[in-house]
Rosetta silent file (secondary structure, phi, psi, omega in degrees, C-alpha in Angstrom):
SEQUENCE: MSRIGNWPISIPEKVTVNVTDNNIIEVKGPKGEFRQAVSPEIKVKIEDNTIYFERNSELKKIKSLHGLYRALVNNMIIGVSEGFKTTLECVGVGFKAQNNGQVLELALGHSHTYFIELPEEIKVQTVTERGKNPIIILESFDKQLLGQVVAKIRSLRKPEPYKGKGVRILGETIRRKAGKTAAAAAK
SCORE:     score description
SCORE:     0.000 S_00000001
   1 L     0.000  148.534 -177.507 -232.520  159.685  -99.631 S_00000001
   2 L   -66.463  145.214  177.768 -233.631  156.418 -101.223 S_00000001
   3 L  -119.617   34.069 -177.237 -237.009  154.997 -100.287 S_00000001
   4 H   -61.164  -34.444 -177.952 -236.407  151.497 -101.659 S_00000001
   5 H   -61.850  -22.223 -178.917 -237.391  149.909  -98.324 S_00000001
   6 H   -82.254  -15.153 -178.531 -240.979  151.141  -98.755 S_00000001
   7 L   -71.877  132.609  176.140 -241.509  149.285 -102.035 S_00000001
   8 L   -77.310  156.892  177.828 -243.510  146.052 -101.638 S_00000001
   9 E  -115.179  124.270  176.536 -242.236  142.779 -103.103 S_00000001
  10 E   -87.906  140.922 -177.141 -244.686  140.507 -104.893 S_00000001
  11 L   -95.861  122.581  177.622 -244.137  136.775 -104.435 S_00000001
  12 L   -64.989  168.188 -174.789 -244.228  134.651 -107.644 S_00000001
  13 L   -60.981  -46.587 -172.657 -246.390  131.497 -107.802 S_00000001
  14 L   -86.254    7.445 -176.850 -243.690  128.833 -107.333 S_00000001
  15 L  -109.739  135.440  175.064 -241.921  130.644 -104.484 S_00000001
  16 E  -114.546  137.003 -179.253 -242.726  130.207 -100.777 S_00000001
  17 E  -124.404  130.780  178.900 -241.659  132.766  -98.169 S_00000001
  18 E  -125.560  142.065  172.971 -241.685  132.150  -94.399 S_00000001
  19 E  -119.027  120.544 -179.431 -240.821  134.501  -91.535 S_00000001
  20 L   -83.871  174.540 -178.533 -239.822  132.790  -88.271 S_00000001
  21 L   -65.351  -32.892 -179.556 -240.247  134.191  -84.765 S_00000001
  22 L   -91.388   29.857  173.513 -236.586  135.290  -84.535 S_00000001
  23 L    60.669   44.792  174.281 -236.930  137.416  -87.719 S_00000001
  24 E  -111.145  126.829 -179.826 -235.372  134.935  -90.145 S_00000001
  25 E   -96.974  128.246  177.467 -236.767  134.951  -93.679 S_00000001
  26 E  -114.080  125.070 -179.668 -236.783  131.634  -95.535 S_00000001
  27 E  -120.987  125.996  178.736 -237.298  131.687  -99.316 S_00000001
  28 E  -126.943  139.844  179.440 -237.749  128.470 -101.323 S_00000001
  29 L  -153.447 -174.875 -177.038 -238.233  128.125 -105.055 S_00000001
  30 L   -66.177  -25.324 -176.663 -237.535  125.872 -108.034 S_00000001
  31 L   -95.646  -15.269 -179.368 -233.863  126.938 -108.337 S_00000001
  32 L   165.387 -167.764  178.691 -232.840  126.815 -104.653 S_00000001
  33 E  -144.703  151.585 -178.355 -233.460  128.115 -101.155 S_00000001
  34 E  -133.339  157.419  169.595 -232.147  130.915  -98.920 S_00000001
  35 E  -133.682  134.785  179.822 -232.225  131.996  -95.291 S_00000001
  36 E  -139.509  124.148  175.172 -231.614  135.597  -94.217 S_00000001
  37 E   -80.116  138.625 -179.272 -231.638  137.019  -90.695 S_00000001
  38 L  -115.995  141.344  179.956 -233.261  140.452  -90.460 S_00000001
  39 L   -58.198  144.390 -178.515 -232.471  143.094  -87.836 S_00000001
  40 L   -65.561  -16.766  178.844 -235.090  143.343  -85.052 S_00000001
  41 L   -74.350  -14.488 -178.433 -235.646  147.037  -85.902 S_00000001
  42 E  -107.524  124.493  176.950 -237.215  145.985  -89.233 S_00000001
  43 E   -96.235  136.529  179.408 -240.656  144.322  -89.234 S_00000001
  44 E  -113.561  125.175  178.815 -241.504  141.946  -92.064 S_00000001
  45 E  -124.004  138.903  176.147 -245.165  141.385  -92.968 S_00000001
  46 E  -117.025  118.870  178.644 -246.578  139.042  -95.608 S_00000001
  47 E  -139.244  127.822  175.022 -250.089  139.833  -96.880 S_00000001
  48 L    52.715   51.614 -179.782 -251.769  138.622 -100.112 S_00000001
  49 L    56.714   33.197  177.238 -248.545  137.291 -101.718 S_00000001
  50 E  -136.805  137.706  179.099 -246.800  140.588 -101.023 S_00000001
  51 E  -104.720  133.300  177.329 -243.972  141.319  -98.581 S_00000001
  52 E  -120.234  141.007  176.481 -243.827  144.643  -96.732 S_00000001
  53 E  -116.082  131.155  178.848 -240.922  146.006  -94.696 S_00000001
  54 E  -128.725  143.391  177.564 -241.496  148.551  -91.915 S_00000001
  55 E  -109.452  152.586 -177.510 -238.983  150.309  -89.680 S_00000001
  56 L  -102.714    7.581 -177.413 -239.647  151.449  -86.132 S_00000001
  57 L  -150.610  159.141  177.878 -237.260  154.428  -86.134 S_00000001
  58 L  -105.893   17.880  176.192 -236.116  157.272  -88.378 S_00000001
  59 L   -66.335  150.047 -177.097 -232.426  156.950  -87.491 S_00000001
  60 H   -59.821  -40.769 -179.922 -230.079  156.972  -90.473 S_00000001
  61 H   -63.296  -42.568 -179.017 -228.739  153.490  -89.664 S_00000001
  62 H   -67.242  -38.687  177.913 -232.253  152.021  -89.420 S_00000001
  63 H   -62.275  -41.263 -179.762 -233.246  153.682  -92.712 S_00000001
  64 H   -68.909  -37.034  176.524 -230.236  152.152  -94.462 S_00000001
  65 H   -65.700  -35.175  179.478 -231.015  148.695  -93.011 S_00000001
  66 H   -57.750  -50.639  179.066 -234.607  149.086  -94.202 S_00000001
  67 H   -68.905  -36.759 -179.337 -233.500  149.441  -97.838 S_00000001
  68 H   -61.796  -51.112 -176.502 -230.763  146.828  -97.461 S_00000001
  69 H   -67.703  -34.233  176.816 -233.034  144.023  -96.237 S_00000001
  70 H   -63.424  -44.414 -179.815 -235.679  144.852  -98.832 S_00000001
  71 H   -66.257  -41.134  179.441 -233.039  144.604 -101.605 S_00000001
  72 H   -62.386  -45.317 -179.135 -231.570  141.359 -100.192 S_00000001
  73 H   -68.098  -37.803  177.000 -234.966  139.652  -99.986 S_00000001
  74 H   -61.652  -43.659  177.547 -235.896  140.885 -103.469 S_00000001
  75 H   -64.237  -35.671  177.824 -232.660  139.403 -104.865 S_00000001
  76 H   -64.102  -44.013 -178.312 -233.389  136.135 -103.045 S_00000001
  77 H   -66.906  -43.903  177.745 -236.863  135.902 -104.602 S_00000001
  78 H   -63.441  -39.105 -178.565 -235.608  136.718 -108.100 S_00000001
  79 H   -64.170  -44.797 -177.525 -232.772  134.209 -107.652 S_00000001
  80 H   -77.866  -18.104  179.342 -234.918  131.240 -106.647 S_00000001
  81 H   -96.857  -47.498 -175.993 -237.532  131.948 -109.334 S_00000001
  82 L  -110.869  -39.312 -175.866 -235.528  133.155 -112.378 S_00000001
  83 L    90.024  170.671 -179.575 -231.836  133.067 -111.446 S_00000001
  84 E  -121.976  149.552 -176.894 -229.006  135.390 -112.451 S_00000001
  85 E  -139.969  134.252  176.323 -226.705  135.198 -115.463 S_00000001
  86 E  -131.341  137.058  179.932 -223.432  136.987 -116.263 S_00000001
  87 E  -116.293  126.700  178.971 -221.441  136.710 -119.475 S_00000001
  88 E  -109.914  149.139 -179.999 -217.705  137.429 -119.567 S_00000001
  89 E  -125.052  131.415  178.577 -215.575  138.016 -122.651 S_00000001
  90 E   -98.782  105.207 -175.690 -211.819  137.345 -122.853 S_00000001
  91 E  -101.133  117.134  178.078 -210.366  139.987 -125.185 S_00000001
  92 L   158.468  152.095 -179.454 -206.792  139.398 -126.335 S_00000001
  93 L   -70.275  127.555  178.355 -204.697  137.429 -128.780 S_00000001
  94 L    81.724    3.410  178.148 -204.266  133.830 -127.620 S_00000001
  95 L   -74.100  134.620 -178.899 -206.729  134.119 -124.715 S_00000001
  96 E  -133.493  150.247  175.869 -208.566  130.835 -124.116 S_00000001
  97 E  -140.886  128.968  177.544 -211.339  129.658 -121.805 S_00000001
  98 E  -141.065  153.487  172.761 -212.473  126.056 -121.231 S_00000001
  99 E  -128.378  139.229  173.465 -214.403  124.294 -118.536 S_00000001
 100 E  -118.626   92.228 -174.922 -214.133  120.704 -117.328 S_00000001
 101 L    69.319 -121.071 -178.985 -217.152  120.301 -115.083 S_00000001
 102 L   -97.197   10.332  178.978 -216.814  122.920 -112.324 S_00000001
 103 E  -104.939  122.245  179.455 -213.163  123.728 -113.122 S_00000001
 104 E   -99.908  126.041 -178.940 -212.598  126.763 -115.344 S_00000001
 105 E  -108.903  121.825 -176.592 -209.294  126.816 -117.249 S_00000001
 106 E  -123.595  129.752  171.144 -208.105  130.252 -118.424 S_00000001
 107 E  -111.649  108.508 -171.729 -205.107  131.183 -120.581 S_00000001
 108 L  -118.242   31.541  176.091 -204.845  134.979 -120.297 S_00000001
 109 L    84.762    6.367  175.651 -201.461  135.783 -121.788 S_00000001
 110 L   -93.684  175.874 -178.158 -199.425  135.003 -118.679 S_00000001
 111 L   -73.446  -11.745 -178.087 -196.717  132.370 -118.439 S_00000001
 112 L  -131.563  165.080  178.177 -199.110  129.986 -116.701 S_00000001
 113 L   -99.104  140.234  177.615 -202.698  128.813 -117.019 S_00000001
 114 E   -91.776  135.122  173.610 -205.264  129.593 -114.316 S_00000001
 115 E  -118.983  117.488 -178.056 -207.464  126.795 -112.947 S_00000001
 116 E  -117.159  120.591  176.338 -210.461  128.049 -110.953 S_00000001
 117 E   -89.166  119.628 -175.411 -212.707  125.610 -109.132 S_00000001
 118 L   -91.668  149.871  176.934 -216.208  127.094 -109.044 S_00000001
 119 L   -63.661  158.572 -178.697 -218.795  126.472 -106.293 S_00000001
 120 L   -64.072  -26.809 -177.313 -221.574  123.963 -106.976 S_00000001
 121 L   -70.448  -14.477 -176.831 -224.184  126.755 -106.950 S_00000001
 122 L  -106.891  129.856  175.542 -222.698  128.237 -110.132 S_00000001
 123 E   -99.164  131.668 -177.186 -223.208  126.668 -113.559 S_00000001
 124 E  -119.289  144.617  177.089 -220.458  127.472 -116.059 S_00000001
 125 E  -145.537  136.727  177.984 -220.414  127.226 -119.832 S_00000001
 126 E  -118.227  143.002  179.701 -217.703  128.349 -122.256 S_00000001
 127 E  -126.608  123.286  177.958 -218.144  129.209 -125.920 S_00000001
 128 L  -126.417  115.624  177.142 -215.182  129.397 -128.292 S_00000001
 129 L  -117.030  146.012 -178.267 -215.786  130.279 -131.929 S_00000001
 130 L   -63.561  129.454  178.507 -213.112  130.733 -134.549 S_00000001
 131 L    83.922   -0.040  179.729 -212.258  134.399 -135.073 S_00000001
 132 L  -124.042  161.814  178.855 -214.194  135.569 -131.991 S_00000001
 133 L   -72.158  144.583  175.967 -213.265  136.159 -128.367 S_00000001
 134 L   -63.657  141.809 -178.411 -213.897  133.296 -125.886 S_00000001
 135 E  -116.785  136.772  175.537 -217.108  133.718 -123.884 S_00000001
 136 E  -117.304  122.633  179.920 -217.717  132.496 -120.313 S_00000001
 137 E  -110.052  120.462 -179.963 -221.372  132.183 -119.232 S_00000001
 138 E  -115.847  131.735  178.934 -222.000  131.936 -115.479 S_00000001
 139 E  -130.394  142.328  178.465 -225.454  131.239 -113.996 S_00000001
 140 E  -161.859  162.785  173.641 -226.566  131.007 -110.369 S_00000001
 141 L   -93.204  -10.243 -178.994 -229.486  131.665 -108.048 S_00000001
 142 L  -103.940  104.637 -176.099 -227.187  133.497 -105.586 S_00000001
 143 H   -63.929  -38.890 -178.529 -226.467  137.020 -106.859 S_00000001
 144 H   -66.222  -46.798  178.580 -223.831  137.750 -104.217 S_00000001
 145 H   -63.277  -41.722  178.394 -221.838  134.568 -104.896 S_00000001
 146 H   -61.429  -42.906  178.477 -222.073  135.125 -108.655 S_00000001
 147 H   -63.525  -39.251  178.732 -220.737  138.663 -108.267 S_00000001
 148 H   -65.360  -41.701 -179.907 -217.814  137.467 -106.155 S_00000001
 149 H   -67.538  -42.302  178.194 -216.842  134.808 -108.710 S_00000001
 150 H   -61.357  -42.972  179.600 -217.130  137.270 -111.607 S_00000001
 151 H   -64.702  -37.766  178.491 -214.943  139.775 -109.728 S_00000001
 152 H   -65.103  -46.041  179.552 -212.354  137.056 -109.014 S_00000001
 153 H   -64.174  -42.886 -178.749 -212.185  135.964 -112.672 S_00000001
 154 H   -65.419  -31.673 -177.746 -212.043  139.578 -113.848 S_00000001
 155 H   -71.354  -16.882  179.363 -209.223  140.381 -111.404 S_00000001
 156 H   -66.560  -33.001  177.346 -206.937  137.831 -113.086 S_00000001
 157 L  -156.157   85.843  179.953 -206.590  140.160 -116.093 S_00000001
 158 L   -66.826  148.108  178.392 -208.494  143.449 -115.802 S_00000001
 159 L   -63.479  130.598 -179.465 -209.184  145.286 -119.072 S_00000001
 160 L   -96.997  153.366 -169.318 -206.423  147.792 -119.722 S_00000001
 161 L   -80.417   -8.832 -175.179 -207.193  151.218 -121.233 S_00000001
 162 L   -89.535  -50.463  178.380 -204.706  151.228 -124.162 S_00000001
 163 L  -109.430  -15.241 -179.572 -205.620  148.154 -126.211 S_00000001
 164 L    84.073   12.073 -179.460 -208.649  146.957 -124.222 S_00000001
 165 L   -72.141  144.993  176.283 -207.138  143.518 -123.536 S_00000001
 166 E   139.820 -174.398  178.369 -208.417  141.586 -120.544 S_00000001
 167 E   -97.298  123.217 -179.227 -211.497  139.888 -119.108 S_00000001
 168 E  -133.272  159.394  174.753 -214.589  142.082 -119.252 S_00000001
 169 E   -74.185  137.598 -176.440 -218.305  141.723 -118.773 S_00000001
 170 L   -58.972  125.780 -179.175 -220.018  141.413 -122.156 S_00000001
 171 L    93.558   -7.297 -179.642 -221.182  144.854 -123.255 S_00000001
 172 L   -70.792  135.905  177.063 -218.952  146.707 -120.773 S_00000001
 173 L   -97.511  134.388 -178.976 -217.375  149.843 -122.212 S_00000001
 174 L  -106.806  127.991  176.212 -213.743  150.493 -121.377 S_00000001
 175 L   -69.201  120.489 -176.307 -212.481  154.083 -121.316 S_00000001
 176 L   -95.377  146.574  177.198 -209.688  154.104 -123.820 S_00000001
 177 L  -112.946  148.628  175.211 -206.549  156.252 -123.608 S_00000001
 178 L   -79.322  136.937  179.093 -204.460  157.491 -126.482 S_00000001
 179 L   -80.365  179.941  177.037 -200.995  155.979 -126.505 S_00000001
 180 L   -68.843  146.532  178.308 -197.755  157.813 -127.040 S_00000001
 181 L  -113.987  148.957 -178.377 -197.172  159.121 -130.527 S_00000001
 182 H   -70.546  -31.043 -178.607 -193.833  159.237 -132.333 S_00000001
 183 H   -66.472  -37.443 -179.746 -194.446  162.782 -133.592 S_00000001
 184 H   -70.349  -31.424 -179.091 -194.755  164.171 -130.059 S_00000001
 185 H   -74.150  -26.608 -176.999 -191.519  162.471 -129.026 S_00000001
 186 H   -76.442  -22.155 -177.105 -189.568  163.963 -131.941 S_00000001
 187 L   -71.754    0.000    0.000 -190.293  167.577 -130.958 S_00000001
C-alpha cells in the first residue's frame, strides 16, 4: 500500500501555510490562495517550514485519507508557488484554435464552431503556425480545475485510433489500429 501520507512537504519561501482550529489549511502564495478542510482523523503539524501529516488509526479509509490530504496540500503549495501548465494539440486537417480573452474558439471538423468560456483562474494562449497543428497552452494555479478544463476540451474531439485525429495532450501517444485492407476483403 502507498505510504505517500508519511512524506513531509517542505514550504517554499514565498508561501505561507496556516492551520486553523477546525482543521482547515490555508495556503497563500504569489500566484493565488487556497483553503482545504481536512478530516479530523488526520493531524496536521507545521515545524521548521515542513508540514507533517499523522493519522490516528490504521483503518483502510483513514490510510487513504492520509495520502489524499497530503497530495492535495502538496498540489496546493506547488500551485501557488510555481503553477501548472498543460499544452494541447489539435491534430486534423482544418482544425483551428483561437482565443479572444477568456473565450476559446475551436473548429474541430464538425459543422459548427465551439466557443468555450474559461474560468478566470486559467490563462489561455493559442499558437498557430503555418504547416503545424494548432497548440493551446493552459496555465493555472489550481491543478484540479485545470484538469477539468483540459478533459472538457479533449472530450469535444477525442483522438481516434485510425488516423490519430482529435485534441490530444502534447506528447501523448495514441494506440493506433490498422485499418481495413482491400486485399483481405477480396479473399
